[in-house]
C-alpha positions as CSV (number, residue, x, y, z in Angstrom):
1,M,-14.9,-36.2,-18.9
2,A,-13.0,-36.1,-15.6
3,L,-10.3,-33.4,-15.4
4,A,-7.4,-33.6,-13.0
5,A,-7.3,-30.7,-10.4
6,R,-4.2,-28.6,-10.8
7,R,-2.6,-25.9,-8.7
8,R,-0.4,-23.4,-10.6
9,A,2.1,-20.8,-9.4
10,A,1.3,-17.2,-10.3
11,S,4.5,-17.1,-12.4
12,N,7.5,-19.3,-13.0
13,T,9.8,-17.2,-10.8
14,S,7.6,-16.8,-7.7
15,P,6.9,-19.6,-5.2
16,A,3.6,-21.4,-5.6
17,P,0.9,-19.9,-3.3
18,T,-0.3,-22.4,-0.7
19,G,-3.9,-22.9,0.4
20,T,-6.7,-25.4,0.4
21,V,-8.3,-26.2,-3.0
22,P,-11.7,-28.0,-2.9
23,T,-12.1,-31.0,-5.2
24,H,-15.9,-30.7,-5.4
25,I,-18.3,-27.7,-5.3
26,R,-22.0,-28.3,-4.7
27,R,-23.5,-26.1,-7.5
28,R,-26.7,-25.6,-5.5
29,D,-24.7,-24.0,-2.7
30,L,-24.2,-21.2,-5.2
31,G,-27.7,-21.2,-6.6
32,V,-26.6,-22.7,-9.9
33,G,-28.1,-25.6,-11.7
34,P,-26.2,-28.4,-13.6
35,Q,-26.2,-26.6,-17.0
36,G,-22.8,-25.5,-18.4
37,W,-19.5,-24.9,-16.8
38,L,-19.2,-23.0,-13.5
39,L,-16.3,-20.7,-13.0
40,V,-16.0,-19.7,-9.3
41,T,-13.7,-17.1,-7.8
42,F,-13.2,-17.1,-4.1
43,T,-12.1,-13.5,-3.2
44,S,-12.0,-11.0,-0.4
45,A,-12.6,-7.2,-0.5
46,D,-9.3,-6.5,1.1
47,C,-7.3,-8.7,-1.4
48,S,-5.2,-6.6,-3.7
49,S,-5.1,-9.0,-6.6
50,C,-8.8,-10.3,-6.3
51,E,-10.2,-7.4,-8.3
52,R,-8.1,-8.2,-11.4
53,V,-8.9,-11.9,-11.1
54,R,-12.7,-11.1,-11.0
55,E,-12.3,-8.9,-14.1
56,R,-10.4,-11.6,-16.0
57,V,-12.9,-14.3,-15.0
58,E,-15.9,-12.2,-15.9
59,A,-14.5,-11.9,-19.4
60,L,-14.8,-15.7,-19.7
61,A,-18.6,-15.7,-19.1
62,S,-20.6,-17.1,-21.9
63,A,-23.7,-19.1,-22.7
64,D,-21.7,-22.2,-21.7
65,V,-19.8,-20.7,-18.7
66,I,-21.5,-19.4,-15.6
67,V,-19.3,-17.1,-13.5
68,H,-19.9,-16.7,-9.7
69,D,-17.8,-14.7,-7.3
70,V,-17.8,-15.8,-3.6
71,E,-16.5,-12.8,-1.7
72,Y,-15.5,-13.6,1.9
73,G,-17.3,-10.6,3.5
74,A,-20.5,-11.4,1.8
75,E,-20.4,-15.2,2.0
76,P,-17.9,-16.3,4.8
77,D,-19.9,-19.5,5.3
78,L,-19.1,-20.7,1.8
79,H,-15.4,-20.0,2.4
80,R,-15.5,-22.0,5.6
81,R,-17.6,-24.9,4.0
82,Y,-15.0,-25.3,1.3
83,G,-12.0,-24.7,3.5
84,I,-10.8,-21.7,1.6
85,D,-7.9,-20.2,3.5
86,A,-6.2,-18.2,0.7
87,V,-7.5,-15.9,-2.0
88,P,-7.9,-15.4,-4.9
89,L,-8.8,-18.9,-5.8
90,T,-10.4,-19.7,-9.2
91,V,-11.9,-23.1,-9.9
92,L,-13.6,-24.5,-13.0
93,V,-16.4,-26.8,-12.0
94,D,-18.1,-29.3,-14.3
95,R,-21.8,-30.3,-14.4
96,E,-21.4,-32.8,-11.6
97,G,-19.6,-30.4,-9.3
98,R,-16.0,-31.7,-9.8
99,V,-13.2,-29.2,-9.8
100,G,-11.2,-29.7,-13.0
101,V,-8.9,-26.7,-12.9
102,A,-7.8,-24.6,-9.9
103,V,-5.7,-21.6,-9.9
104,L,-4.5,-20.2,-6.5
105,G,-3.3,-16.6,-6.9
106,P,-3.4,-14.2,-9.8
107,L,-4.5,-15.4,-13.3
108,S,-1.9,-15.3,-16.0
109,D,-2.5,-15.4,-19.7
110,E,-1.5,-19.1,-19.5
111,H,-4.1,-19.8,-16.8
112,E,-6.8,-18.1,-18.8
113,A,-5.9,-20.1,-21.9
114,E,-6.0,-23.3,-19.9
115,L,-9.5,-22.4,-18.6
116,R,-10.7,-21.6,-22.1
117,S,-9.2,-24.9,-23.4
118,H,-11.0,-27.1,-20.9
119,V,-14.3,-25.4,-21.7
120,A,-13.8,-25.8,-25.4
121,Q,-13.0,-29.5,-25.0
122,D,-16.5,-30.1,-23.9
123,H,-17.9,-29.1,-27.2
């Protein structure tokens, strides 16, 4: 099932963050095979909201959802390869590497529900 990539604002009252959102992630770049969903966070150690995003995304890990954090200081080459110029960025990647949902900025309860919904649709 193909999912449309979406970029959402952190809230309805703040302007939407701007930045590059990849449409495809090569799962092998992250050392992940084709099984299950892949939930990737692009973060930076000096980003004030990245820690909370990582915590929320980790809570979504399951037998069907692999979570992988790409922290800029540890993996700057992956940030450059995918054109990541703003963090935090969370992307849900299907088995073929297509990005179905993308959230640039902090994750709201609504974003988390949307991620869970897309994962559940696959079952």
